[in-house]
N, C-alpha and C positions, 0 to 999 in steps of 0.2 A: 815810373813816370815822374816828371818833375812836378813841382807843386802847382804850376799853372795849367796842367793838363790832367783832368779827372778821368776822361774817357778818350780812348783812341778808337776810331772806327775806319774800316776800309772794306772794299769789295774785291773779291777774287773772281774774275770771270772764268767760265769753263764748266763742264759738266762734273758736278761733285762725284767723287769715287769713294766707295766705302772701304774701310779697312777690313778686308775679308779674312776669312779663316785661312789657316795654313794648310798646305797639302804636304804630306810626308811621303817620301819614297826612298828606296835604298839604292845607293850608287856604290858598287863594290861592296865593302864591308861597313860603309857609313850610312847612317840615316840623314837625309837632307830635308830641311823644311823650306818651302817656297810659298810666297804669298799667292793665294788663289786668283786674285784679281790683278791682271797686268796693268790696269789703268790707275791703280793706287799710287804707284811711284811717281808718274808724271804729275798727277794731281797734287800730291804732297809737295813736289818741287815747286809748283806754281804758288801754293799757299805759303811756302817758306820764302820764296822770292818776294812776294807781296808784303809779307810780314817784315822782312829785312828792310824793304823800301819805306814802309810806313811806320816802322817801329825804330829800328836801329839807326837808320839814316836821319831820323828826326831827333836824334840825341837821347833817346830813351835807353836806360840801362836795363839789362836783363833782371827780371823780378825774382826775388827769392823770398816771397811773402805771399799771403793769401790773395788770390785773384778771382774776380767775378767776370764771367763771359756770357755773351749772347751770340748765338749763331742762327742766322736765317738762311736756310738752304733754299735755293730756287732751282727747280728741276724743269727740263723741257716739257712742255705740255703736249700730250698726244692729241691728235685731231679728234679722236673719239671722246675726249674729256674736256671739250672747250668751255663748258659751263661750270666746271669744278675748279675751285680755288685751292683747296688743300690737297696736297699730294699724299694719298693714302696707299700708295703702291711702293714696291721696292725701289731703291734700297732702304734698308732699315736706318732710322735716324741715329741710333746709337753707334752704328758702324761708320756713318758719315762723320759724326762728332769725333770718334776715335782718330780718324785719319787727319782731321784738322788739328786736334790737340797734339798728336805726335809731330806734325809738321811745325808747330809753333814752339815745341820744346827745344831749348838751346838757343832760341832767338828772342822770344818774348819773356819766357820764364825758364828757370833752370830745369824744371821737370813738370810735366802735366799734373803731377800729384799736388801742385800748388793751387790748382783750380778748385775752389771751395764751393762755388755756385755756378751752375751751367744751365742756361735756358736755351732750348733748341726748338726750332720750328721748321717745317718743310712745306713749301707751297710750289705752285706752278708759276713760271715766269721766265725772265731772262736768266739762263743757267749761270750759277755761281754760288758764292756764299758771302753774305754780309757779316762781318765780324766786329763786335764791340768788345773792348777789353778795358777793365777798370781795376785799380787796386781796391781791395776790400777796405771798407771804412771801419775804423776801430771804434768800438762802443765804449 
């Protein structure tokens, strides 16, 4: 980020999809690994497109330094849970975070290993993810 910008934030609409486990099967004499969740790829594409628009198109360079992030996932609220705010059902929050971090790699930061602090929450609301990204402050 340039010096005038401490934090970049943006919202990606859509139902967040977790980075699922891989399924393995044999095709001929080769083992093939496939992502178990077919919704992950389109979700990651949406996150990547939003990141490109809000990060790269705003003149921010790809970060190769420690990064702090906050992710607020909002999931569609089932009718049976209208009075509940926090989403304590599937999908797992760590798998949701993995899909977002993978989608941001190569756009916001060189690799998601550069993320040194990650705060994630999962609530019911308008489906999507609110993303805050900041360079780590040096002490």
